[in-house]
N, C-alpha and C positions, 0 to 999 in steps of 0.2 A: 260283813253281812252273812247271815246264815244261809240265805238262798240267793242265787243270782237274780238280778232284776230282769224282767222280760219287757220287751219294747215292741211297739208298732211303729213302722216307718210310714210317714205321709210324704208322698213324692209327687212333684210336679215337673213336667217337661216344659221349660219356660224359654222365651226368646232371650238371647244374650243382650246385655244392656239393661235388662229388667230383673236380673237375678236377685239383687239385694232387696228390691221392692217386693218381689214375690216371697222372699224369705221373711220379711217383716209381716206380711199378711198371714204367714203360717205360724208366726211366733206368739200365738195365744197361749196363755198359761193353760195347762202345765207342760207345753211342748218345750223340748230342749232347744238350744241354739241350732242354727241351720248348718248343714253340710252341703257341699257343692260337688258336682261331678258324678259319674256313674258309680253305683254302689260296689261293683266288682267287675273283674275281667269277664265274668260270664254274662254280664248284662250287655245287650247291644249298645254300641256307641250312640250318643245322641245325634240326631240329624244336624247337618251344618247350620250354624246360626242359632242353635238351641243347646241347652244343657239342663241337667237335673238339679233341682233344689229339694233338699230333704230335711225334715225335722223328725224328732223321735218322741213318742208318747209312752209313758209308763203304762203297762197293761192295766194296772188297777185303777188308772185315772182315765182310760179310754172309755168313750161312751158314744151312742148315736147323737146325743146333743152336741158334744164337742166336735164330732165329725161334721155335723151340719153347719156349725158355726164357722169352721175352717173353710168349708165349701162356699159359704156366703161371702167370706172375706175375699177369697180368690176370684169368685165370680164377679164381684163388684169392682175389681181393679180397673177394668177397661173403662167403666163409666166414670170412676173417680179421676182417672188420669187423661181420659180422652184418647187413649192409645188403642187403635184397632188391632194391633198385634197381640193384645192381651185378651181378646175375645175368645171364649171357648176353652180356657185353661181348665184342666181337670186334675183332681187329686186321686192318686192310687194309694190305697192303704195296704200294707203288707206286714204280717207278723214276722219278727226277727228272732232267730236263736239268741240266747243270752249273750253270747260272745260277740255278735255282729256289731252291736252299737259301738263299743270301744274300738273295734277294728275299723269301722267306717270313719270314726273321728280321726284316727291316726293317719288314714289315707288322705284326708282332705284338709286337716287342720295344719296351719303353717304358723311359725313364729311371727310375732308382730310387735310393734312399738307403740306406746302411747306416751309421748313426752320422753322422759328418760327411763321409764319402765320398759324393760325388754322381756316379753313373756315367751318362755321357751319350754320345749319338752324336756323332761328329766334326762340327763345324760347328753344333752345337746353340746356339740363342739363348735357351735356358731361363734364367730369372733365378736366380742363386745367392743363398743366404743368407750372412750374415756368418759366417765361419769354415768355410764349405764347402770341401772339397778335391775339385776336379773330376778325374775320371778318364775320358778319352775312350775308348770301346770301339766298334769296328766288329764286330758279330756276324758270325761267319764259320764256317769249317770246322774249328774245334777246340773241344773241350769247355772250358767256363769262361765262359759268357755272363753269369754273375752271377745268373741266374734261379733256379738250384737252391738249396734251403735249405742244403746243405752248403757251397757256395761262400760264401754270405752269412755263415754262422757263422764260417768262416775269416777273412773280412774283419773281422768284429766282434772276434775275438780279436786279430788283427793290430793293430787300433787301440788295444786295451788294453795290448798287450805290447811292440810295437816301440819300441826306444830308439834315439836318434841314434847313428850310427856302427856299427850292427850289421851282420853279414854273415849273409845268409839263404839257406837251401837250400829250393827248391820242388820237391818230388818229384811227378812226374806233372803238370807245369806247364800242359799244354794250351794255352789261349789266352795264358797269361802273366799273367793278371789278378792273381794273388796276388803274384807277384814285383814287378810294376809298382806295385801298391798298397803293398807293404812299403817300396819305395824312396821313393815319394811321401810316406809317413808318417815318413821319416827314416832308414831303413836306408842304410848306406853302399853296399852292393852286394847283388845277388841272383844266384844260379845256379839255373836251372830246367832240368829234363830230362824228356823224355817219349818213350815208345817209338813214338808216332805220328809218322811222318816228315812229315806235313802240319802238325804243330803248330808247329814252329820258325819257319816263315815268318810265321805269324800273330802269334806271340809277339814276334818281332823288330819287326814293324810296330807292334804295340801299344806297345812301349817307345819306338820312334821318335816315334809320335804324341803321346806324353806327355812327351817331352823327357828321357827317362832311359836312352836306348840305351847310353850310355857306362858305365852302372852296372848293366846287366842283361846276363847271358849265358845263352843257351839252347842246349842240346845235344840231339841225337837219340840215344836209347838208354835202357837200364835203369839199375839201380843201379851197374853197373860204370863208367858214364861220370863218376861223382863223383870217382873216384880221381885223385890222392891227396887225401883229405879228412879225415884223422884230426884230430878236435877243431877243425876250421877254422871251423865255423859257430856263431854265437850263437843261431840259431833254425832250426828245421826245420818246414816246412809241408807237409802231404801230404793232398790231397783225393782219396783212392783207395779202391778196394774193400778190405774188411777182409783178404781173403786176400793181396792184394798187399802191404799194410802188414805183415802178419804174416811174409811171406816175406822182407821187406827190413829188418825191425826191427833186426837186429844191425848192419847197415851204416849205418842212419840214426842209431842210438845212437852208433856210432863217430864219425860225422861231427860230432856235436854236442859242444861243449865241456862239461865238467862245470859244472853250474850253468846251462847254457843251457836255453831253453824250446822247447816243441813244441806244435803243434796238428795232430791227426790226425782227419780227418773222412771221411765216405763210408761209415761202418760201419752196415749195416742191423741192426735189432733182433736177428734170430736169431743173429748172430755177435758180439754185443757182449760177452757174458760171457767168451768165449774170447779175444777180442782184449784185453780188460782184463787178463786173467791173463798173456797173452803180453808185454804192455808192462811190467807190474810185474816180470816175471822177466828183463827185459833191461836193468836198470840205469836204468829210467825211473820217475819218480814221477808218478802220475796225481793231479793236484790238483783237477781239475774234470771232470765228465762231464755234458755238456749234451745234452738230448734234445729233439728237435723232430719230432713225428710218429714215424715208424719209424727215424729217423736219429740216430745217436749221434756226438758229437764229444768227443774226449779232449784235455784240455789239461793240461800239466804241465811238468816239467823233468827234466834228467838229474842224478841224485844226484851231489853233489860228491865223495863218497867211493866212488863205484862204480868197480870196476876197469875198465881199458881192455879192450875186446872185440877179439879178433883178427878182422880183416876176412874171413878165410876160414871162420870158424865157421859150421857148418850152421844155417840159419835154421829156426825152428819153423814148419811149414806149418799153416795152418788148413784143415781139411778142408771 
């Protein structure tokens, strides 16, 4: 990148036991995955029974509207859960120097497993178990650190469904973790795209670090950058907001071969019913709906007998 990305930190001092829920409330696009713990040694330690939850917003995507939406999400937690300890949570917004984001990630990010995938920092000396499949990840300025439950669910499904030789489409690829994982699991190739212009450099680096750069391609843009993609892909992965999936479902269905499989995650509870209906009406068969907290993940396939969808068909928007 020609210039370093600048970030704003959104920070909440939250009660222990509720940190992941607060992190989910803060994880509205375009916020990066959550970090936990105090930002630096210069920051006062959290009071006993509480800790910091932090997400990171690219400066160019920060706005009063986004901040207001985040504040509404956090303010509504107590009412949605019935937990009095969540009353009065406040968000503090703080501009970060360019280098602070990666430093914060390194302090708080820890290796983790999803099935046999073991996600590690580059150069890690962590001992692996027999059968482990290592994936080296340098947390940085693109969504997809693996920390969020929706990313992990996609990784679980990929392990269950990827077959050798498949071609995979990764919609909203962010850091590239799903594309790279799919290829490591045996896919022949993966194409990822993301509207965030800062995502491609991170995804390209992730593919290089894991020795699969020749089999992963990343593009900057929306659904239009898939073309031509009619029936090209054996699998479609999308970890995106429900409204984005709903808006692009006709293009995603068209890109998937009849009989091919999909996993769509990132759908919050209030939008699950409408997204379920939208998918079923678009030539897709929902075979599983996995729920973790407030997040729904849809897994299924394109019906073999479904008609081809015209790429210019108006998508159904989710309000």
